[in-house]
Biotite code that builds the C-alpha atoms (Angstrom):
import biotite.structure as struc

atoms = struc.array([
    struc.Atom([38.959, 33.282, -24.384], chain_id="A", res_id=1, res_name="MET", atom_name="CA", element="C"),
    struc.Atom([35.317, 32.989, -23.080], chain_id="A", res_id=2, res_name="ASN", atom_name="CA", element="C"),
    struc.Atom([34.606, 34.249, -19.372], chain_id="A", res_id=3, res_name="GLU", atom_name="CA", element="C"),
    struc.Atom([33.562, 30.986, -18.490], chain_id="A", res_id=4, res_name="ASN", atom_name="CA", element="C"),
    struc.Atom([36.245, 28.735, -19.925], chain_id="A", res_id=5, res_name="GLU", atom_name="CA", element="C"),
    struc.Atom([39.526, 27.796, -17.978], chain_id="A", res_id=6, res_name="ASN", atom_name="CA", element="C"),
    struc.Atom([42.643, 28.922, -19.747], chain_id="A", res_id=7, res_name="PRO", atom_name="CA", element="C"),
    struc.Atom([43.732, 25.368, -21.684], chain_id="A", res_id=8, res_name="SER", atom_name="CA", element="C"),
    struc.Atom([47.463, 23.953, -20.546], chain_id="A", res_id=9, res_name="LEU", atom_name="CA", element="C"),
    struc.Atom([49.039, 21.238, -22.522], chain_id="A", res_id=10, res_name="LEU", atom_name="CA", element="C"),
    struc.Atom([51.475, 19.170, -19.920], chain_id="A", res_id=11, res_name="LEU", atom_name="CA", element="C"),
    struc.Atom([53.656, 16.655, -21.832], chain_id="A", res_id=12, res_name="VAL", atom_name="CA", element="C"),
    struc.Atom([56.065, 14.524, -19.688], chain_id="A", res_id=13, res_name="ASP", atom_name="CA", element="C"),
    struc.Atom([56.695, 10.835, -20.329], chain_id="A", res_id=14, res_name="ASP", atom_name="CA", element="C"),
    struc.Atom([56.379, 10.015, -16.795], chain_id="A", res_id=15, res_name="ASP", atom_name="CA", element="C"),
    struc.Atom([52.473, 8.944, -16.638], chain_id="A", res_id=16, res_name="ILE", atom_name="CA", element="C"),
    struc.Atom([52.567, 9.122, -13.041], chain_id="A", res_id=17, res_name="THR", atom_name="CA", element="C"),
    struc.Atom([54.305, 12.925, -12.488], chain_id="A", res_id=18, res_name="PHE", atom_name="CA", element="C"),
    struc.Atom([51.436, 13.864, -15.461], chain_id="A", res_id=19, res_name="CYS", atom_name="CA", element="C"),
    struc.Atom([49.104, 12.003, -13.737], chain_id="A", res_id=20, res_name="THR", atom_name="CA", element="C"),
    struc.Atom([49.253, 14.305, -10.334], chain_id="A", res_id=21, res_name="VAL", atom_name="CA", element="C"),
    struc.Atom([50.099, 17.095, -11.948], chain_id="A", res_id=22, res_name="LEU", atom_name="CA", element="C"),
    struc.Atom([47.328, 17.186, -14.398], chain_id="A", res_id=23, res_name="SER", atom_name="CA", element="C"),
    struc.Atom([44.742, 16.791, -11.344], chain_id="A", res_id=24, res_name="LYS", atom_name="CA", element="C"),
    struc.Atom([47.057, 19.658, -9.405], chain_id="A", res_id=25, res_name="ALA", atom_name="CA", element="C"),
    struc.Atom([47.102, 22.256, -12.139], chain_id="A", res_id=26, res_name="LEU", atom_name="CA", element="C"),
    struc.Atom([42.968, 21.453, -12.854], chain_id="A", res_id=27, res_name="GLU", atom_name="CA", element="C"),
    struc.Atom([41.995, 22.376, -9.067], chain_id="A", res_id=28, res_name="ARG", atom_name="CA", element="C"),
    struc.Atom([43.822, 25.624, -9.920], chain_id="A", res_id=29, res_name="ARG", atom_name="CA", element="C"),
    struc.Atom([41.590, 26.125, -12.443], chain_id="A", res_id=30, res_name="GLY", atom_name="CA", element="C"),
    struc.Atom([43.645, 25.146, -15.429], chain_id="A", res_id=31, res_name="PHE", atom_name="CA", element="C"),
    struc.Atom([41.426, 22.967, -18.962], chain_id="A", res_id=32, res_name="SER", atom_name="CA", element="C"),
    struc.Atom([44.883, 20.302, -18.679], chain_id="A", res_id=33, res_name="VAL", atom_name="CA", element="C"),
    struc.Atom([45.167, 17.838, -21.441], chain_id="A", res_id=34, res_name="SER", atom_name="CA", element="C"),
    struc.Atom([48.529, 15.668, -21.320], chain_id="A", res_id=35, res_name="VAL", atom_name="CA", element="C"),
    struc.Atom([50.549, 13.948, -23.749], chain_id="A", res_id=36, res_name="ALA", atom_name="CA", element="C"),
    struc.Atom([53.801, 11.535, -23.206], chain_id="A", res_id=37, res_name="HIS", atom_name="CA", element="C"),
    struc.Atom([55.436, 12.477, -25.821], chain_id="A", res_id=38, res_name="SER", atom_name="CA", element="C"),
    struc.Atom([56.748, 15.223, -28.149], chain_id="A", res_id=39, res_name="VAL", atom_name="CA", element="C"),
    struc.Atom([55.273, 13.213, -31.260], chain_id="A", res_id=40, res_name="GLU", atom_name="CA", element="C"),
    struc.Atom([51.986, 13.024, -29.318], chain_id="A", res_id=41, res_name="THR", atom_name="CA", element="C"),
    struc.Atom([51.546, 16.829, -28.090], chain_id="A", res_id=42, res_name="ALA", atom_name="CA", element="C"),
    struc.Atom([51.899, 18.438, -31.446], chain_id="A", res_id=43, res_name="ILE", atom_name="CA", element="C"),
    struc.Atom([48.852, 17.272, -32.978], chain_id="A", res_id=44, res_name="PRO", atom_name="CA", element="C"),
    struc.Atom([47.272, 17.976, -29.944], chain_id="A", res_id=45, res_name="LEU", atom_name="CA", element="C"),
    struc.Atom([48.601, 21.192, -30.085], chain_id="A", res_id=46, res_name="ALA", atom_name="CA", element="C"),
    struc.Atom([48.089, 22.041, -33.891], chain_id="A", res_id=47, res_name="LYS", atom_name="CA", element="C"),
    struc.Atom([44.181, 21.370, -33.457], chain_id="A", res_id=48, res_name="THR", atom_name="CA", element="C"),
    struc.Atom([43.739, 23.619, -29.749], chain_id="A", res_id=49, res_name="ASN", atom_name="CA", element="C"),
    struc.Atom([46.881, 25.392, -29.641], chain_id="A", res_id=50, res_name="PRO", atom_name="CA", element="C"),
    struc.Atom([47.077, 25.971, -25.943], chain_id="A", res_id=51, res_name="PRO", atom_name="CA", element="C"),
    struc.Atom([47.678, 29.685, -23.716], chain_id="A", res_id=52, res_name="GLU", atom_name="CA", element="C"),
    struc.Atom([49.568, 28.056, -21.381], chain_id="A", res_id=53, res_name="TYR", atom_name="CA", element="C"),
    struc.Atom([52.619, 24.508, -22.123], chain_id="A", res_id=54, res_name="ALA", atom_name="CA", element="C"),
    struc.Atom([54.351, 22.398, -19.705], chain_id="A", res_id=55, res_name="VAL", atom_name="CA", element="C"),
    struc.Atom([57.217, 20.123, -21.288], chain_id="A", res_id=56, res_name="ALA", atom_name="CA", element="C"),
    struc.Atom([59.810, 18.103, -20.020], chain_id="A", res_id=57, res_name="ASP", atom_name="CA", element="C"),
    struc.Atom([63.124, 18.637, -21.663], chain_id="A", res_id=58, res_name="LEU", atom_name="CA", element="C"),
    struc.Atom([63.918, 14.921, -21.831], chain_id="A", res_id=59, res_name="LYS", atom_name="CA", element="C"),
    struc.Atom([61.588, 12.563, -23.314], chain_id="A", res_id=60, res_name="MET", atom_name="CA", element="C"),
    struc.Atom([61.505, 9.054, -25.309], chain_id="A", res_id=61, res_name="ASP", atom_name="CA", element="C"),
    struc.Atom([61.494, 10.391, -29.000], chain_id="A", res_id=62, res_name="GLY", atom_name="CA", element="C"),
    struc.Atom([62.176, 13.899, -29.618], chain_id="A", res_id=63, res_name="ALA", atom_name="CA", element="C"),
    struc.Atom([63.533, 16.910, -27.143], chain_id="A", res_id=64, res_name="SER", atom_name="CA", element="C"),
    struc.Atom([61.147, 19.437, -25.164], chain_id="A", res_id=65, res_name="GLY", atom_name="CA", element="C"),
    struc.Atom([62.781, 21.538, -27.210], chain_id="A", res_id=66, res_name="LEU", atom_name="CA", element="C"),
    struc.Atom([61.555, 20.893, -30.291], chain_id="A", res_id=67, res_name="GLU", atom_name="CA", element="C"),
    struc.Atom([57.932, 20.976, -28.761], chain_id="A", res_id=68, res_name="LEU", atom_name="CA", element="C"),
    struc.Atom([59.120, 24.459, -27.518], chain_id="A", res_id=69, res_name="VAL", atom_name="CA", element="C"),
    struc.Atom([60.035, 25.804, -30.878], chain_id="A", res_id=70, res_name="ARG", atom_name="CA", element="C"),
    struc.Atom([56.072, 24.062, -32.425], chain_id="A", res_id=71, res_name="THR", atom_name="CA", element="C"),
    struc.Atom([54.430, 26.075, -29.911], chain_id="A", res_id=72, res_name="LEU", atom_name="CA", element="C"),
    struc.Atom([56.002, 29.203, -29.891], chain_id="A", res_id=73, res_name="HIS", atom_name="CA", element="C"),
    struc.Atom([55.622, 28.932, -34.072], chain_id="A", res_id=74, res_name="GLU", atom_name="CA", element="C"),
    struc.Atom([51.396, 28.014, -33.551], chain_id="A", res_id=75, res_name="LEU", atom_name="CA", element="C"),
    struc.Atom([51.114, 30.971, -31.150], chain_id="A", res_id=76, res_name="ASP", atom_name="CA", element="C"),
    struc.Atom([53.820, 33.186, -29.809], chain_id="A", res_id=77, res_name="PRO", atom_name="CA", element="C"),
    struc.Atom([51.732, 34.053, -26.723], chain_id="A", res_id=78, res_name="ASN", atom_name="CA", element="C"),
    struc.Atom([51.856, 30.505, -25.348], chain_id="A", res_id=79, res_name="THR", atom_name="CA", element="C"),
    struc.Atom([53.484, 30.617, -22.336], chain_id="A", res_id=80, res_name="ARG", atom_name="CA", element="C"),
    struc.Atom([55.714, 27.759, -21.693], chain_id="A", res_id=81, res_name="ILE", atom_name="CA", element="C"),
    struc.Atom([57.558, 26.502, -18.828], chain_id="A", res_id=82, res_name="VAL", atom_name="CA", element="C"),
    struc.Atom([60.452, 23.906, -19.387], chain_id="A", res_id=83, res_name="MET", atom_name="CA", element="C"),
    struc.Atom([60.684, 21.120, -16.719], chain_id="A", res_id=84, res_name="LEU", atom_name="CA", element="C"),
    struc.Atom([64.158, 19.382, -16.736], chain_id="A", res_id=85, res_name="THR", atom_name="CA", element="C"),
    struc.Atom([65.801, 16.679, -14.667], chain_id="A", res_id=86, res_name="GLY", atom_name="CA", element="C"),
    struc.Atom([69.295, 18.064, -15.932], chain_id="A", res_id=87, res_name="TYR", atom_name="CA", element="C"),
    struc.Atom([69.176, 21.699, -15.647], chain_id="A", res_id=88, res_name="ALA", atom_name="CA", element="C"),
    struc.Atom([72.127, 23.791, -17.052], chain_id="A", res_id=89, res_name="SER", atom_name="CA", element="C"),
    struc.Atom([72.872, 27.150, -17.783], chain_id="A", res_id=90, res_name="ILE", atom_name="CA", element="C"),
    struc.Atom([72.826, 25.961, -21.240], chain_id="A", res_id=91, res_name="ALA", atom_name="CA", element="C"),
    struc.Atom([69.730, 23.972, -21.613], chain_id="A", res_id=92, res_name="THR", atom_name="CA", element="C"),
    struc.Atom([68.165, 26.893, -20.427], chain_id="A", res_id=93, res_name="ALA", atom_name="CA", element="C"),
    struc.Atom([69.129, 29.469, -22.808], chain_id="A", res_id=94, res_name="VAL", atom_name="CA", element="C"),
    struc.Atom([68.086, 27.240, -25.141], chain_id="A", res_id=95, res_name="GLU", atom_name="CA", element="C"),
    struc.Atom([64.693, 26.837, -24.089], chain_id="A", res_id=96, res_name="ALA", atom_name="CA", element="C"),
    struc.Atom([64.113, 30.681, -23.866], chain_id="A", res_id=97, res_name="ILE", atom_name="CA", element="C"),
    struc.Atom([65.608, 31.468, -26.946], chain_id="A", res_id=98, res_name="LYS", atom_name="CA", element="C"),
    struc.Atom([63.392, 28.376, -28.653], chain_id="A", res_id=99, res_name="LEU", atom_name="CA", element="C"),
    struc.Atom([60.236, 30.437, -27.338], chain_id="A", res_id=100, res_name="GLY", atom_name="CA", element="C"),
    struc.Atom([59.888, 29.148, -23.228], chain_id="A", res_id=101, res_name="ALA", atom_name="CA", element="C"),
    struc.Atom([59.614, 31.529, -20.825], chain_id="A", res_id=102, res_name="THR", atom_name="CA", element="C"),
    struc.Atom([60.508, 30.216, -17.988], chain_id="A", res_id=103, res_name="GLN", atom_name="CA", element="C"),
    struc.Atom([63.003, 26.967, -17.378], chain_id="A", res_id=104, res_name="TYR", atom_name="CA", element="C"),
    struc.Atom([62.397, 24.817, -13.717], chain_id="A", res_id=105, res_name="LEU", atom_name="CA", element="C"),
    struc.Atom([64.310, 22.355, -12.786], chain_id="A", res_id=106, res_name="ALA", atom_name="CA", element="C"),
    struc.Atom([62.713, 19.133, -11.650], chain_id="A", res_id=107, res_name="LYS", atom_name="CA", element="C"),
    struc.Atom([60.773, 18.169, -8.830], chain_id="A", res_id=108, res_name="PRO", atom_name="CA", element="C"),
    struc.Atom([58.603, 21.542, -9.166], chain_id="A", res_id=109, res_name="ALA", atom_name="CA", element="C"),
    struc.Atom([55.465, 21.103, -8.429], chain_id="A", res_id=110, res_name="ASN", atom_name="CA", element="C"),
    struc.Atom([51.830, 22.799, -9.269], chain_id="A", res_id=111, res_name="ALA", atom_name="CA", element="C"),
    struc.Atom([52.489, 26.113, -6.900], chain_id="A", res_id=112, res_name="ASP", atom_name="CA", element="C"),
    struc.Atom([55.916, 26.871, -8.486], chain_id="A", res_id=113, res_name="GLU", atom_name="CA", element="C"),
    struc.Atom([54.653, 26.116, -12.076], chain_id="A", res_id=114, res_name="ILE", atom_name="CA", element="C"),
    struc.Atom([51.337, 28.668, -11.459], chain_id="A", res_id=115, res_name="VAL", atom_name="CA", element="C"),
    struc.Atom([54.021, 31.060, -10.193], chain_id="A", res_id=116, res_name="ALA", atom_name="CA", element="C"),
    struc.Atom([56.804, 30.536, -12.968], chain_id="A", res_id=117, res_name="ALA", atom_name="CA", element="C"),
    struc.Atom([53.549, 31.653, -15.440], chain_id="A", res_id=118, res_name="PHE", atom_name="CA", element="C"),
    struc.Atom([52.736, 34.532, -13.492], chain_id="A", res_id=119, res_name="ALA", atom_name="CA", element="C"),
    struc.Atom([56.495, 35.604, -13.180], chain_id="A", res_id=120, res_name="HIS", atom_name="CA", element="C"),
    struc.Atom([56.637, 34.740, -17.351], chain_id="A", res_id=121, res_name="ALA", atom_name="CA", element="C"),
    struc.Atom([55.014, 38.013, -18.160], chain_id="A", res_id=122, res_name="ALA", atom_name="CA", element="C"),
    struc.Atom([57.913, 40.115, -16.363], chain_id="A", res_id=123, res_name="ASP", atom_name="CA", element="C"),
    struc.Atom([60.736, 39.955, -18.365], chain_id="A", res_id=124, res_name="ALA", atom_name="CA", element="C"),
    struc.Atom([62.944, 41.487, -15.974], chain_id="A", res_id=125, res_name="SER", atom_name="CA", element="C"),
    struc.Atom([63.333, 38.838, -13.573], chain_id="A", res_id=126, res_name="LYS", atom_name="CA", element="C"),
    struc.Atom([66.701, 36.684, -14.510], chain_id="A", res_id=127, res_name="PRO", atom_name="CA", element="C"),
    struc.Atom([65.869, 33.119, -15.147], chain_id="A", res_id=128, res_name="ILE", atom_name="CA", element="C"),
    struc.Atom([66.571, 31.178, -11.988], chain_id="A", res_id=129, res_name="GLN", atom_name="CA", element="C"),
    struc.Atom([68.016, 27.810, -12.869], chain_id="A", res_id=130, res_name="VAL", atom_name="CA", element="C"),
    struc.Atom([68.567, 25.621, -9.283], chain_id="A", res_id=131, res_name="GLN", atom_name="CA", element="C"),
    struc.Atom([71.290, 22.774, -9.805], chain_id="A", res_id=132, res_name="PRO", atom_name="CA", element="C"),
    struc.Atom([69.808, 19.385, -9.785], chain_id="A", res_id=133, res_name="THR", atom_name="CA", element="C"),
    struc.Atom([71.297, 17.759, -6.553], chain_id="A", res_id=134, res_name="LYS", atom_name="CA", element="C"),
    struc.Atom([73.459, 14.427, -6.940], chain_id="A", res_id=135, res_name="ILE", atom_name="CA", element="C"),
    struc.Atom([71.117, 11.952, -5.377], chain_id="A", res_id=136, res_name="ASP", atom_name="CA", element="C"),
    struc.Atom([68.459, 13.167, -7.815], chain_id="A", res_id=137, res_name="ALA", atom_name="CA", element="C"),
    struc.Atom([70.363, 13.415, -10.611], chain_id="A", res_id=138, res_name="LEU", atom_name="CA", element="C"),
    struc.Atom([71.559, 9.753, -9.992], chain_id="A", res_id=139, res_name="GLU", atom_name="CA", element="C"),
    struc.Atom([67.948, 8.511, -9.041], chain_id="A", res_id=140, res_name="TRP", atom_name="CA", element="C"),
    struc.Atom([66.694, 9.458, -12.589], chain_id="A", res_id=141, res_name="GLU", atom_name="CA", element="C"),
    struc.Atom([69.337, 8.083, -14.190], chain_id="A", res_id=142, res_name="HIS", atom_name="CA", element="C"),
    struc.Atom([69.007, 4.659, -12.379], chain_id="A", res_id=143, res_name="ILE", atom_name="CA", element="C"),
    struc.Atom([65.211, 5.155, -13.086], chain_id="A", res_id=144, res_name="GLN", atom_name="CA", element="C"),
    struc.Atom([65.991, 5.995, -16.873], chain_id="A", res_id=145, res_name="ARG", atom_name="CA", element="C"),
    struc.Atom([68.061, 2.802, -17.685], chain_id="A", res_id=146, res_name="VAL", atom_name="CA", element="C"),
    struc.Atom([65.261, 0.891, -15.111], chain_id="A", res_id=147, res_name="LEU", atom_name="CA", element="C"),
    struc.Atom([63.198, 1.499, -17.803], chain_id="A", res_id=148, res_name="ARG", atom_name="CA", element="C"),
    struc.Atom([65.522, 1.123, -20.635], chain_id="A", res_id=149, res_name="GLU", atom_name="CA", element="C"),
    struc.Atom([66.010, -2.644, -19.166], chain_id="A", res_id=150, res_name="ASN", atom_name="CA", element="C"),
    struc.Atom([62.156, -3.382, -19.133], chain_id="A", res_id=151, res_name="ASP", atom_name="CA", element="C"),
    struc.Atom([62.347, -2.856, -15.289], chain_id="A", res_id=152, res_name="ASN", atom_name="CA", element="C"),
    struc.Atom([64.876, -5.952, -14.960], chain_id="A", res_id=153, res_name="ASN", atom_name="CA", element="C"),
    struc.Atom([66.939, -5.643, -11.856], chain_id="A", res_id=154, res_name="ILE", atom_name="CA", element="C"),
    struc.Atom([69.775, -7.476, -12.857], chain_id="A", res_id=155, res_name="SER", atom_name="CA", element="C"),
    struc.Atom([69.595, -6.067, -16.541], chain_id="A", res_id=156, res_name="ALA", atom_name="CA", element="C"),
    struc.Atom([70.272, -3.068, -14.958], chain_id="A", res_id=157, res_name="THR", atom_name="CA", element="C"),
    struc.Atom([72.758, -3.473, -12.400], chain_id="A", res_id=158, res_name="ALA", atom_name="CA", element="C"),
    struc.Atom([75.231, -4.584, -15.139], chain_id="A", res_id=159, res_name="ARG", atom_name="CA", element="C"),
    struc.Atom([74.054, -1.885, -17.628], chain_id="A", res_id=160, res_name="ALA", atom_name="CA", element="C"),
    struc.Atom([75.446, 0.510, -14.594], chain_id="A", res_id=161, res_name="LEU", atom_name="CA", element="C"),
    struc.Atom([78.158, -1.548, -13.604], chain_id="A", res_id=162, res_name="ASN", atom_name="CA", element="C"),
    struc.Atom([76.698, -1.952, -9.768], chain_id="A", res_id=163, res_name="MET", atom_name="CA", element="C"),
    struc.Atom([76.137, -4.842, -7.871], chain_id="A", res_id=164, res_name="HIS", atom_name="CA", element="C"),
    struc.Atom([71.814, -5.737, -8.121], chain_id="A", res_id=165, res_name="ARG", atom_name="CA", element="C"),
    struc.Atom([71.687, -5.376, -4.280], chain_id="A", res_id=166, res_name="ARG", atom_name="CA", element="C"),
    struc.Atom([73.203, -1.607, -3.812], chain_id="A", res_id=167, res_name="THR", atom_name="CA", element="C"),
    struc.Atom([70.868, -0.759, -6.944], chain_id="A", res_id=168, res_name="LEU", atom_name="CA", element="C"),
    struc.Atom([67.825, -2.504, -4.823], chain_id="A", res_id=169, res_name="GLN", atom_name="CA", element="C"),
    struc.Atom([68.647, -0.434, -1.929], chain_id="A", res_id=170, res_name="ARG", atom_name="CA", element="C"),
    struc.Atom([68.911, 2.772, -3.942], chain_id="A", res_id=171, res_name="LYS", atom_name="CA", element="C"),
    struc.Atom([65.895, 2.030, -5.544], chain_id="A", res_id=172, res_name="LEU", atom_name="CA", element="C"),
    struc.Atom([64.282, 1.864, -1.789], chain_id="A", res_id=173, res_name="SER", atom_name="CA", element="C"),
    struc.Atom([65.541, 4.912, -1.433], chain_id="A", res_id=174, res_name="LYS", atom_name="CA", element="C"),
    struc.Atom([64.004, 7.919, -3.428], chain_id="A", res_id=175, res_name="PRO", atom_name="CA", element="C"),
    struc.Atom([66.211, 11.233, -3.247], chain_id="A", res_id=176, res_name="PRO", atom_name="CA", element="C"),
    struc.Atom([64.388, 13.594, -0.708], chain_id="A", res_id=177, res_name="SER", atom_name="CA", element="C"),
    struc.Atom([62.882, 16.877, -1.794], chain_id="A", res_id=178, res_name="ARG", atom_name="CA", element="C"),
    struc.Atom([64.373, 19.799, -1.746], chain_id="A", res_id=179, res_name="PRO", atom_name="CA", element="C"),
    struc.Atom([63.044, 22.410, 1.368], chain_id="A", res_id=180, res_name="GLU", atom_name="CA", element="C"),
])
């Protein structure tokens, strides 16, 4: 890496808004960010220019983020990879670490937490911190996924969730609170 170059970071998440906000925040913190919205589009980017850092979502349309972790680790074992997920569990944390992730964070995670995770990645003596996702956040993410699967059709989503349409609308009007 040239002294004048910012470290390269590959950000992979199927939530376009999240990627836009996080990529800008990471650029402000000195990273040169490349963004992909699926594992299938991220792998060619990584093969062309293996990143020094990567942030990958676990659950995306198409292949799992675990597949991306495996590929990134095979391309360059020194890549520091942070796995993000809204479905935190010990089992997926262990699997991600076995495949080459250096840290595992539960969503919602901000840029400062991600940068701190990269910094702690070098310290293997620290235990993995898996913060269980709150129930309302899990419900919110599940509703959002089903809503996307139904092309943002409220009535179809309510039927798929076996929920009254007005109840669904009320839940959609109140996103879950961020953890303190």
